[in-house]
Residue frames as a rotation matrix with the C-alpha (Angstrom) as fourth column:
MET 1
-0.487 -0.864 -0.127 -14.14
0.470 -0.137 -0.872 284.74
0.736 -0.485 0.473 96.41
SER 2
0.447 0.663 -0.601 -15.32
0.862 -0.140 0.487 285.71
0.239 -0.736 -0.634 99.90
ASN 3
0.828 -0.040 0.560 -14.82
-0.062 -0.998 0.021 289.15
0.558 -0.052 -0.828 101.42
THR 4
0.811 -0.498 0.309 -12.20
-0.417 -0.119 0.901 287.86
-0.412 -0.859 -0.304 103.88
GLU 5
0.772 -0.534 0.345 -9.85
0.623 0.743 -0.246 286.22
-0.125 0.404 0.906 101.36
GLN 6
0.064 -0.752 0.656 -7.88
0.672 -0.453 -0.586 289.41
0.738 0.478 0.476 100.64
VAL 7
0.908 0.333 0.254 -7.86
0.029 -0.654 0.756 290.90
0.418 -0.679 -0.604 104.14
LYS 8
-0.241 -0.971 -0.008 -4.78
0.278 -0.061 -0.959 292.36
0.930 -0.233 0.284 105.81
HIS 9
0.771 0.507 -0.385 -4.82
0.468 -0.042 0.883 292.48
0.432 -0.861 -0.270 109.62
PHE 10
-0.341 -0.806 0.484 -2.99
0.002 -0.516 -0.857 294.93
0.940 -0.291 0.177 111.89
PHE 11
0.491 0.480 -0.727 -3.03
0.684 0.304 0.663 294.68
0.539 -0.823 -0.179 115.69
TYR 12
-0.494 -0.643 0.586 -2.30
-0.122 -0.616 -0.779 297.02
0.861 -0.456 0.225 118.55
TYR 13
-0.077 0.353 -0.932 -2.94
0.850 0.512 0.124 297.03
0.521 -0.783 -0.339 122.29
ILE 14
0.202 0.140 0.969 -4.18
-0.428 -0.877 0.216 299.45
0.881 -0.459 -0.117 124.90
ARG 15
-0.284 -0.485 -0.827 -2.37
0.489 0.669 -0.560 298.69
0.825 -0.564 0.047 128.14
ASP 16
0.829 0.540 -0.148 -3.19
0.363 -0.317 0.876 299.29
0.426 -0.780 -0.458 131.79
LYS 17
0.727 -0.539 0.426 -0.91
-0.649 -0.741 0.170 301.00
0.224 -0.400 -0.889 134.33
PHE 18
0.370 -0.593 0.715 0.91
-0.361 0.618 0.699 297.66
-0.856 -0.517 0.014 134.84
ASN 19
-0.389 -0.513 -0.765 1.63
-0.856 -0.105 0.505 297.43
-0.339 0.852 -0.399 131.07
ARG 20
-0.615 0.277 0.739 -0.80
0.255 0.956 -0.146 294.53
-0.746 0.099 -0.658 130.60
PRO 21
-0.960 0.271 -0.067 -2.68
-0.148 -0.292 0.945 294.42
0.236 0.917 0.320 127.27
LYS 22
-0.647 0.761 0.056 -6.25
0.054 0.118 -0.992 295.11
-0.761 -0.638 -0.117 128.48
THR 23
0.548 0.801 -0.243 -7.71
-0.229 -0.136 -0.964 295.93
-0.805 0.583 0.109 125.05
THR 24
-0.562 -0.641 0.524 -6.75
0.366 0.375 0.852 294.32
-0.742 0.670 0.024 121.75
VAL 25
0.382 0.634 -0.672 -7.66
-0.397 -0.544 -0.739 296.11
-0.835 0.549 0.044 118.54
CYS 26
-0.406 -0.424 0.809 -7.56
0.583 0.561 0.587 294.54
-0.703 0.711 0.020 115.08
LEU 27
0.077 0.359 -0.930 -7.81
-0.611 -0.720 -0.328 296.68
-0.788 0.594 0.165 111.99
ALA 28
-0.181 -0.029 0.983 -8.88
0.569 0.812 0.128 294.54
-0.802 0.583 -0.130 109.01
ILE 29
-0.065 0.069 -0.995 -8.45
-0.609 -0.793 -0.015 296.05
-0.790 0.606 0.094 105.55
ASN 30
-0.087 -0.006 0.996 -9.63
0.722 0.688 0.068 294.67
-0.686 0.725 -0.056 102.24
TRP 31
-0.626 -0.296 0.722 -10.03
0.766 -0.406 0.498 296.44
0.145 0.865 0.480 98.91
GLU 32
-0.302 0.595 0.745 -13.14
0.210 -0.721 0.660 298.43
0.930 0.356 0.092 99.76
THR 33
0.730 0.674 0.115 -13.70
-0.029 -0.138 0.990 298.18
0.683 -0.726 -0.082 103.51
ILE 34
-0.605 -0.783 0.146 -11.90
-0.224 -0.009 -0.975 298.87
0.764 -0.622 -0.170 106.78
SER 35
0.590 0.783 -0.198 -13.21
-0.047 0.278 0.960 297.15
0.806 -0.557 0.200 109.89
ARG 36
-0.473 -0.691 0.547 -12.06
-0.627 -0.173 -0.760 297.58
0.620 -0.702 -0.352 113.48
GLY 37
0.468 0.547 -0.694 -12.60
0.155 0.722 0.674 294.69
0.870 -0.423 0.253 115.90
THR 38
-0.220 -0.489 0.844 -12.09
-0.733 -0.488 -0.474 295.18
0.644 -0.723 -0.251 119.62
ALA 39
0.332 0.249 -0.910 -11.64
0.424 0.822 0.380 292.72
0.843 -0.512 0.167 122.49
VAL 40
0.051 -0.237 0.970 -11.63
-0.699 -0.703 -0.134 294.05
0.714 -0.671 -0.201 126.05
CYS 41
-0.422 -0.286 -0.860 -10.26
0.390 0.799 -0.457 292.09
0.819 -0.528 -0.226 128.98
SER 42
0.649 0.729 0.216 -12.49
0.052 -0.326 0.944 292.42
0.759 -0.601 -0.250 132.05
ASP 43
0.234 -0.567 0.790 -10.95
-0.860 -0.499 -0.103 293.46
0.453 -0.656 -0.604 135.38
GLY 44
0.494 0.030 0.869 -11.23
-0.672 0.647 0.360 289.93
-0.551 -0.762 0.339 136.80
GLU 45
0.981 -0.110 0.159 -9.56
0.186 0.761 -0.621 288.29
-0.053 0.639 0.767 133.80
THR 46
0.133 -0.988 -0.074 -5.88
0.189 -0.048 0.981 287.71
-0.973 -0.144 0.180 133.15
PRO 47
0.494 0.043 -0.868 -4.79
-0.723 -0.534 -0.438 289.41
-0.482 0.844 -0.233 129.90
ASN 48
-0.001 -0.442 0.897 -3.88
0.347 0.841 0.414 286.97
-0.938 0.312 0.153 127.14
LYS 49
-0.344 -0.199 -0.918 -2.63
-0.596 -0.709 0.377 288.51
-0.725 0.677 0.125 123.88
LYS 50
-0.998 -0.056 -0.018 -3.28
-0.050 0.654 0.754 285.40
-0.030 0.754 -0.656 121.77
PHE 51
-0.411 0.911 -0.042 -6.89
0.866 0.376 -0.330 285.13
-0.285 -0.172 -0.943 122.97
GLY 52
0.055 0.391 -0.919 -7.43
0.146 -0.913 -0.380 288.88
-0.988 -0.113 -0.107 122.58
ARG 53
-0.685 -0.379 -0.622 -6.07
-0.544 -0.301 0.783 288.80
-0.484 0.875 0.000 119.02
MET 54
-0.910 0.369 0.188 -8.33
0.414 0.805 0.426 285.88
0.006 0.465 -0.885 118.14
ILE 55
-0.056 0.945 -0.322 -11.45
0.824 -0.139 -0.550 287.67
-0.564 -0.295 -0.771 119.42
ALA 56
0.000 0.016 -1.000 -10.56
-0.174 -0.985 -0.016 291.06
-0.985 0.174 0.003 117.90
MET 57
-0.868 -0.368 -0.334 -9.71
-0.387 0.079 0.919 289.52
-0.312 0.926 -0.211 114.52
GLY 58
-0.694 0.683 0.227 -12.94
0.713 0.696 0.085 287.50
-0.100 0.221 -0.970 114.50
ARG 59
0.175 0.775 -0.607 -14.93
0.585 -0.578 -0.569 290.66
-0.792 -0.256 -0.554 115.17
ALA 60
-0.271 -0.336 -0.902 -13.08
-0.469 -0.772 0.429 292.66
-0.840 0.539 0.051 112.51
ASP 61
-0.993 -0.117 0.004 -13.59
-0.060 0.543 0.838 289.88
-0.100 0.832 -0.546 109.95
LYS 62
-0.338 0.941 0.032 -17.28
0.845 0.319 -0.430 289.70
-0.415 -0.118 -0.902 110.88
GLY 63
0.169 0.348 -0.922 -17.55
0.009 -0.936 -0.351 293.37
-0.986 0.051 -0.162 109.95
ILE 64
-0.688 -0.470 -0.553 -15.84
-0.560 -0.140 0.816 292.74
-0.461 0.872 -0.167 106.59
ARG 65
-0.920 0.331 0.212 -18.21
0.389 0.838 0.382 289.81
-0.051 0.434 -0.900 105.86
THR 66
-0.142 0.979 -0.144 -21.44
0.953 0.096 -0.288 291.49
-0.269 -0.178 -0.947 106.94
GLY 67
-0.491 -0.096 0.866 -20.79
0.498 -0.846 0.189 295.20
0.715 0.524 0.463 106.44
PHE 68
0.575 0.788 0.220 -22.44
0.184 -0.387 0.904 295.96
0.797 -0.479 -0.368 109.79
ASP 69
-0.456 -0.584 0.671 -21.31
-0.567 -0.390 -0.725 297.60
0.686 -0.712 -0.153 113.04
PHE 70
0.262 0.500 -0.826 -21.86
0.499 0.662 0.559 295.68
0.826 -0.559 -0.076 116.28
PHE 71
-0.205 -0.238 0.949 -22.22
-0.509 -0.803 -0.311 297.84
0.836 -0.547 0.044 119.37
CYS 72
-0.427 0.015 -0.904 -21.90
0.669 0.678 -0.305 296.59
0.608 -0.735 -0.299 122.97
ASP 73
0.318 0.675 0.666 -24.59
0.006 -0.704 0.710 298.43
0.948 -0.222 -0.228 124.94
GLU 74
0.839 0.037 -0.543 -23.34
0.513 0.279 0.812 297.17
0.181 -0.960 0.215 128.31
SER 75
0.115 -0.919 -0.376 -19.83
0.851 -0.105 0.515 298.53
-0.513 -0.379 0.770 127.86
ASP 76
0.791 0.312 -0.527 -20.61
0.062 -0.897 -0.438 301.40
-0.609 0.313 -0.729 125.50
PHE 77
-0.264 -0.853 -0.450 -18.09
-0.577 -0.234 0.783 300.49
-0.773 0.466 -0.430 122.76
TYR 78
0.568 0.369 -0.735 -18.08
-0.821 0.311 -0.479 299.03
0.052 0.876 0.480 119.27
LYS 79
0.356 -0.430 0.830 -17.10
-0.041 0.880 0.473 295.37
-0.933 -0.202 0.296 119.14
THR 80
-0.296 -0.356 0.886 -17.03
0.887 0.241 0.393 295.82
-0.354 0.903 0.245 115.37
HIS 81
0.324 0.351 -0.878 -16.91
0.034 -0.932 -0.360 299.16
-0.945 0.087 -0.314 113.59
ILE 82
0.247 -0.143 0.959 -17.03
0.930 0.312 -0.193 299.46
-0.272 0.939 0.210 109.79
ASN 83
0.011 -0.367 0.930 -15.08
0.708 -0.654 -0.266 302.27
0.706 0.662 0.252 108.08
PRO 84
0.599 0.206 -0.774 -14.33
0.772 -0.403 0.491 304.02
-0.211 -0.892 -0.401 111.39
ASN 85
0.839 -0.470 0.274 -12.54
-0.391 -0.871 -0.297 307.33
0.379 0.142 -0.915 111.81
LEU 86
0.521 -0.713 -0.469 -8.93
0.594 0.697 -0.401 306.20
0.613 -0.069 0.787 112.06
ASN 87
0.896 -0.369 -0.246 -6.59
0.009 -0.540 0.842 307.22
-0.444 -0.757 -0.480 114.84
LYS 88
0.453 -0.783 -0.426 -2.92
-0.878 -0.474 -0.062 308.05
-0.153 0.402 -0.903 114.13
ILE 89
-0.399 -0.580 0.710 -1.74
-0.458 0.797 0.394 304.46
-0.795 -0.168 -0.583 114.66
GLU 90
0.194 0.587 0.786 -4.36
0.438 0.665 -0.605 303.12
-0.878 0.462 -0.129 112.27
GLU 91
0.894 0.066 -0.444 -3.56
-0.309 -0.627 -0.715 305.80
-0.326 0.776 -0.540 109.69
ARG 92
-0.064 -0.990 -0.128 0.08
-0.926 0.011 0.377 304.62
-0.371 0.143 -0.917 109.72
PHE 93
-0.337 0.033 0.941 -1.06
0.055 0.998 -0.016 300.99
-0.940 0.047 -0.339 109.24
LEU 94
0.656 0.706 0.269 -3.20
0.346 0.036 -0.938 302.06
-0.671 0.708 -0.220 106.27
GLU 95
0.664 -0.488 -0.567 -0.39
-0.706 -0.659 -0.259 304.14
-0.248 0.572 -0.782 104.70
SER 96
-0.387 -0.843 0.375 2.01
-0.678 0.535 0.504 301.20
-0.625 -0.059 -0.778 105.07
TYR 97
-0.100 0.454 0.885 -0.50
0.349 0.849 -0.396 298.84
-0.932 0.269 -0.244 103.49
GLN 98
0.871 0.458 -0.180 -1.19
0.033 -0.420 -0.907 301.22
-0.491 0.783 -0.381 100.59
LYS 99
0.237 -0.876 -0.421 2.55
-0.924 -0.336 0.181 301.54
-0.300 0.346 -0.889 99.92
GLN 100
-0.487 -0.369 0.792 2.85
-0.242 0.928 0.284 297.73
-0.839 -0.054 -0.541 99.92
ILE 101
0.360 0.734 0.576 0.00
0.461 0.396 -0.794 297.40
-0.811 0.552 -0.196 97.41
SER 102
0.846 -0.080 -0.527 1.45
-0.416 -0.719 -0.558 300.15
-0.334 0.691 -0.641 95.21
HIS 103
-0.163 -0.987 -0.003 4.89
-0.864 0.141 0.483 298.47
-0.476 0.082 -0.876 95.26
GLN 104
-0.344 0.094 0.934 3.37
0.137 0.989 -0.049 295.07
-0.929 0.111 -0.354 94.38
LYS 105
0.739 0.661 0.127 1.50
0.267 -0.115 -0.957 296.62
-0.618 0.741 -0.261 91.43
GLN 106
0.551 -0.616 -0.563 4.73
-0.787 -0.607 -0.106 298.21
-0.277 0.502 -0.819 90.16
ILE 107
-0.451 -0.752 0.481 6.57
-0.570 0.657 0.494 294.87
-0.687 -0.051 -0.724 90.37
SER 108
-0.205 0.450 0.869 3.85
0.422 0.842 -0.336 292.97
-0.883 0.298 -0.363 88.54
ALA 109
0.730 0.514 -0.450 3.50
-0.123 -0.549 -0.827 295.60
-0.672 0.659 -0.338 85.79
């Protein structure tokens, strides 16, 4: 079984002053690892949520598979960050996921 078979993905967006999704963040969680993948829309690009989700999820899954961070020197941000410090949104995602897992274990017991 590969590392990405049991991965749960959560997405959120950082929007600009016109409410366009300029940054897409994917939090990928499997049994032992949390990985954050980030896709940033450049100023000259038109924001596209589907494309942003695809890139962010690919980067988060790459972190799950490899166990490595990938830093973008040009833009000074992590494209992929393994076991990052979670913000409040991500903490809520994790709590929700843990409750789901706990509930599933109770049902199957």
